[in-house]
C-alpha positions in Angstrom: 9.1 351.6 26.0 12.8 350.9 25.5 14.9 353.8 24.6 18.0 353.8 22.4 20.2 354.6 25.4 18.7 351.8 27.5 19.3 349.4 24.6 22.9 350.3 24.3 23.5 350.2 28.0 22.1 346.6 28.1 24.3 345.7 25.2 27.3 347.1 27.0 26.4 345.2 30.2 26.0 341.8 28.4 28.3 342.1 25.5 25.5 341.0 23.2 21.9 341.7 22.1 20.5 338.7 24.1 18.7 340.9 26.7 16.6 342.2 23.9 15.5 338.8 22.6 18.2 338.4 20.0 20.7 335.5 19.9 23.8 336.7 18.2 26.4 334.1 16.9 29.5 335.1 18.8 31.7 335.0 15.8 29.3 337.4 14.0 29.6 340.0 16.7 33.4 339.6 16.7 33.4 340.0 12.9 31.3 343.2 13.2 33.6 344.6 15.9 36.7 343.8 13.8 35.2 345.1 10.6 36.4 348.8 11.0 40.1 347.6 11.5 40.1 345.0 8.7 40.4 347.6 6.0 42.8 350.1 7.6 45.6 351.5 5.4 48.5 349.1 5.3 46.6 346.1 6.6 47.1 342.8 4.8 44.1 341.3 3.2 45.6 338.0 1.9 43.5 334.9 2.4 44.5 331.3 3.1 42.2 328.4 2.4 43.4 325.1 3.7 42.0 321.8 2.2 42.8 318.8 4.3 42.8 315.4 2.4 42.0 313.0 5.3 43.1 309.4 5.2 46.5 309.7 3.5 46.4 310.7 -0.2 48.4 308.4 -2.6 50.9 310.9 -3.9 52.4 308.5 -6.5 49.0 308.3 -8.3 48.4 312.0 -7.8 51.7 313.4 -9.2 52.7 310.5 -11.3 56.3 309.6 -12.3 55.3 308.5 -15.7 58.9 308.6 -17.0 60.1 306.1 -14.4 59.8 302.4 -15.3 59.8 301.4 -11.6 56.4 303.1 -11.3 54.7 300.5 -13.5 56.7 297.7 -11.8 55.5 298.7 -8.3 51.9 299.4 -9.5 50.9 296.5 -11.8 47.2 297.1 -11.4 47.0 300.6 -10.0 49.4 302.4 -12.4 47.9 305.2 -14.6 48.8 304.6 -18.3 51.2 307.1 -19.7 48.7 308.1 -22.4 46.2 309.3 -19.7 48.6 311.3 -17.5 48.4 315.1 -17.7 52.1 315.5 -18.3 53.9 318.4 -16.6 57.3 317.5 -18.0 59.1 314.4 -19.3 59.2 312.8 -15.8 56.0 313.6 -13.9 52.3 314.5 -14.6 48.9 314.8 -12.9 46.2 312.1 -12.5 43.7 312.4 -15.4 41.0 313.3 -12.8 42.9 316.5 -12.1 41.9 318.1 -15.4 40.8 321.3 -13.7 44.0 321.7 -11.8 46.0 321.1 -15.0 44.0 324.0 -16.5 45.0 326.2 -13.6 48.6 325.4 -14.3 48.0 326.7 -17.8 46.6 329.8 -16.2 49.8 330.0 -14.0 47.8 329.6 -10.9 48.9 326.2 -9.7 52.1 325.3 -7.7 52.9 321.6 -7.3 55.2 321.0 -4.3 56.8 317.5 -4.5 58.0 315.1 -1.9 56.8 316.9 1.2 57.2 315.2 4.6 59.2 315.4 7.8 62.0 313.4 9.6 61.1 310.1 11.3 57.6 310.1 9.9 54.7 308.4 11.7 52.4 306.2 9.8 49.6 306.6 12.3 46.7 308.6 11.0 46.2 310.3 14.4 49.8 311.1 15.2 50.8 312.2 11.7 47.7 314.4 11.4 48.5 316.0 14.8 52.1 316.7 13.5 50.8 318.4 10.4 48.1 320.4 12.2 50.3 321.4 15.1 53.2 322.3 12.8 55.5 320.4 15.2 56.9 316.9 15.7 57.0 317.4 19.5 54.7 315.4 21.7 51.8 316.9 23.6 51.3 320.1 21.5 47.8 321.4 22.2 47.7 324.4 19.8 47.6 324.3 16.1 49.9 326.2 13.7 47.0 328.3 12.4 45.6 328.9 15.9 49.0 330.3 16.9 49.1 332.3 13.7 45.8 333.9 14.5 47.3 335.4 17.7 49.2 337.6 15.3 46.0 338.4 13.3 43.7 339.6 16.2 41.3 341.4 14.0 40.9 338.7 11.4 38.0 336.2 11.8 38.4 332.7 10.5 36.1 329.8 9.7 36.0 326.0 9.8 33.7 325.0 6.9 32.2 321.8 8.4 29.8 319.0 7.8 27.1 318.5 10.4 28.5 317.9 13.9 32.1 318.1 12.7 34.4 319.7 15.3 37.1 322.3 14.5 40.6 320.7 13.9 43.7 320.9 16.1 45.2 323.2 13.4 42.8 326.0 14.6 43.2 325.4 18.4 44.9 328.1 20.4 43.3 331.0 18.5 42.5 334.2 20.6 38.8 333.5 20.1 37.1 330.3 19.2 37.0 329.5 15.5 33.4 328.6 14.6 32.4 325.5 12.6 29.8 326.6 10.1 27.8 324.7 7.6 25.8 327.4 5.8 25.0 331.1 5.7 22.0 330.3 8.0 24.6 330.0 10.8 24.8 333.8 10.6 21.2 334.6 11.3 20.1 336.6 14.3 17.4 334.6 16.0 14.8 336.4 18.1 12.6 335.2 20.9 10.2 338.1 20.6 6.6 337.2 21.1 5.1 338.8 18.0 6.0 340.0 14.6 5.2 343.6 15.7 7.8 343.2 18.6 10.4 341.8 16.2 9.9 344.8 13.9 10.1 347.2 16.9 13.4 345.6 17.9 14.8 345.9 14.4 13.8 349.6 14.3 15.5 350.1 17.6 18.8 348.7 16.3 18.5 350.8 13.1 17.8 353.9 15.2 21.0 353.2 17.1 22.9 353.8 13.9 22.6 357.6 14.5 25.7 358.7 16.5 25.1 360.3 19.9 26.3 363.7 20.9 28.8 362.4 23.5 31.7 361.7 21.2 33.8 358.5 20.6 33.3 356.9 24.0 32.7 353.2 25.0 28.9 353.6 24.6 29.4 354.8 21.1 31.6 351.8 20.4 28.9 349.4 21.6 26.4 351.3 19.5 28.6 350.8 16.4 29.2 347.1 17.2 25.6 346.4 17.7 24.6 348.1 14.5 27.4 346.4 12.6 26.4 343.0 13.9 22.8 343.5 12.8 23.9 344.9 9.5 26.4 342.1 9.0 23.7 339.5 9.5 21.3 341.2 7.1 24.0 341.6 4.5 25.0 338.0 4.7 21.5 336.8 4.3 21.1 339.0 1.2 24.4 337.7 -0.2 23.2 334.1 0.3 20.0 334.8 -1.6 21.6 336.9 -4.4 25.1 335.4 -4.9 25.6 334.3 -8.5 28.7 332.2 -8.9 30.9 333.0 -11.9 31.9 329.3 -12.2 30.0 326.1 -11.9 30.5 324.4 -8.5 30.1 320.7 -8.2 27.2 319.6 -6.0 29.5 317.9 -3.5 30.3 318.6 0.1 33.6 320.2 -0.8 32.0 322.2 -3.6 29.3 323.5 -1.4 31.8 324.4 1.4 34.1 326.3 -1.0 31.1 328.1 -2.5 30.2 329.2 1.0 33.8 330.4 1.5 33.6 332.3 -1.8 30.5 334.1 -0.6 32.2 335.1 2.7 35.3 336.3 0.9 33.4 338.3 -1.6 31.3 339.9 1.2 34.6 341.4 2.4 34.1 340.7 6.1 37.9 340.6 6.8 38.1 336.8 7.2 41.6 335.6 6.3 41.6 331.9 7.2 39.3 329.1 6.0 39.7 325.4 6.7 37.8 322.5 5.1 38.3 318.7 4.8 37.8 316.1 2.1 37.6 312.6 3.6 38.1 309.1 2.1 41.8 308.9 1.1 42.6 305.8 3.2 42.5 303.5 0.2 43.7 300.1 1.4 41.5 298.2 -1.1 40.0 298.8 -4.5 41.8 302.1 -4.8 41.7 302.9 -8.5 38.1 304.1 -8.9 37.8 305.5 -5.4 40.9 307.6 -5.7 39.9 308.9 -9.1 36.6 310.0 -7.8 38.1 311.8 -4.8 40.7 313.6 -7.0 37.9 314.7 -9.4 35.9 316.1 -6.5 39.0 318.0 -5.3 39.9 319.3 -8.7 36.4 320.4 -9.7 35.7 322.2 -6.4 39.0 323.9 -6.2 38.9 325.0 -9.8 35.4 326.4 -9.6 36.3 328.2 -6.4 39.4 329.9 -7.9 37.7 330.8 -11.1 34.7 332.3 -9.3 36.9 334.5 -7.1 39.4 335.3 -9.9 36.4 336.6 -12.0 35.6 338.9 -9.0 39.2 340.2 -8.8 40.4 338.3 -5.7 43.0 336.1 -7.4 46.0 338.0 -6.1 44.8 337.9 -2.4 43.8 334.2 -2.5 45.9 331.2 -1.8 44.7 327.6 -1.3 46.8 324.8 0.2 46.1 321.1 0.1 47.8 318.6 2.4 47.4 315.0 3.7 48.8 313.4 6.8 51.0 311.1 4.7 51.3 309.4 1.3 51.0 305.7 0.5 53.6 303.0 0.2 55.4 302.6 -3.1 54.2 299.1 -3.9 50.5 298.3 -4.1 49.2 295.7 -1.8 47.3 292.4 -2.5 43.9 294.1 -2.3 44.4 296.5 -5.2 45.1 299.3 -2.8 48.0 300.9 -1.0 49.0 301.1 2.6 50.3 303.9 4.8 53.4 305.6 3.5 55.3 308.8 3.9 56.1 311.7 1.6 53.4 313.2 -0.7 52.8 316.3 -2.8 51.0 319.5 -1.9 49.0 321.7 -4.2 49.0 325.5 -3.9 46.5 327.6 -5.9 46.4 331.4 -6.3 47.4 334.3 -8.4 50.7 334.8 -6.5 52.0 331.2 -6.2 55.0 330.1 -8.2 53.5 328.2 -11.1 54.8 324.7 -12.0 56.8 322.2 -10.0 58.7 323.0 -6.8 61.2 320.5 -5.4 62.2 317.1 -6.7 60.0 314.1 -7.0 61.2 311.4 -4.6 63.3 308.6 -6.2 61.6 305.3 -6.7 65.1 303.7 -6.7 66.1 305.1 -3.3 63.5 304.0 -0.8 63.5 303.8 3.0 61.8 300.6 4.2 59.7 300.6 1.0 58.7 304.2 1.4 59.6 307.4 -0.4 62.1 309.7 1.2 60.8 313.2 1.7 62.6 316.1 -0.2 61.0 319.1 1.6 59.9 319.6 5.2 56.3 320.7 5.3 57.3 323.4 7.8 59.3 325.1 5.0 56.0 325.5 3.2 54.3 326.7 6.4 57.2 329.2 7.1 56.8 330.7 3.6 53.1 331.1 4.0 53.3 332.6 7.5 56.1 335.1 6.7 55.4 336.0 3.1 51.7 335.6 2.8 50.0 336.1 6.2 52.6 338.4 7.6 53.1 336.5 10.9 56.5 335.5 12.3 57.1 331.8 11.4 59.7 331.5 14.1 57.2 332.5 16.7 54.5 330.1 15.3 56.7 327.1 14.5 59.2 327.6 17.4 62.3 327.7 15.1 63.4 329.1 11.8 62.9 327.2 8.6 64.2 328.1 5.1 61.3 329.2 3.0 60.1 326.8 0.3 60.1 328.8 -3.0 56.4 328.7 -3.5 55.6 332.3 -4.4 56.4 334.4 -7.4 59.8 336.2 -7.2 58.4 339.5 -6.0 57.0 338.0 -2.9 60.1 335.9 -2.3 62.2 339.0 -2.2 60.3 340.4 0.8 61.7 337.9 3.3 63.7 334.8 3.0 64.2 334.0 6.7 62.6 335.0 9.9 
């Protein structure tokens, strides 16, 4: 019969519970090991959720310059009528499909960052996405900006909320430990190869017995004991959360809605995770854009709004921040296929209880174009720098390789903490 001490020694030797018939997802054991440090006094618990809009979102039909006559001139079939625009001021407004985000602005939980881009922009999907995900315009960068940031957050697990067989993005590369791509709470299950139900129950009791501290004090064996027990308890707890979680907002039954609901469950479970990454595909609208773009923006708005309202109802709004981005915008003029081609600058949305509500930056001028494209007003790394320094508590200079002036995306009390690295 296996004793508690033999069980712990085997766990110590293998770094897992595999010798005893259990398959432990590596990120779950790391989460369990990190759990005691995640809630230490003074530790930050802010959360960043990144939503990637893949394909190149049409910024002009997202944050619409309804007050500029050139908009209607450049978009004879794709323009959104003024009467349908969710007006933010006399000059710009939101696409009518963004009704939920417009409501978040009324709740002072939405920041609209206008005209975001970078110098000498690439109009290649692959190259521009690499630039945004790496946080650098240099060639050959193999680590992502969030992966580098995670080096400064060693105790914080992170998750890529993925579709089936979707690999983690470059943005998360370079993290101290591999960032898992998960599709559901079932990814957290402990799977056993035990021969019988009786043996399974015996192994469960063995782990539960290990929860009683030994008499030898806080040594390495005791650490393994705590980690093994925490891992098992974490898995059981997550399974119960998955069964019992009752959202306090209605999530759309879409891939993005389901991914963000999963993120909400993990956040509310208080496992110490601080970074989540998810994608919404389909924004490469070269033809028949009007209906496709409206559908995509509605999916984005409904999912993000439900996610924020769900977590705000649970008291998490002041530790939550969401950020949307796309690799580029679209050209100013529509093409001959009732679509738009690859462009440059585009808006970003930031959602949370501590973001600066309203518009940040100036909308790019439609009268001052560069080769038919919008000129960017704000470098995306200024947004990253503010998030790294003021939100995550990681040096933006170390992550981005140089100092950038912070975009003013947070409420004034956060902006006072640190303006430069």
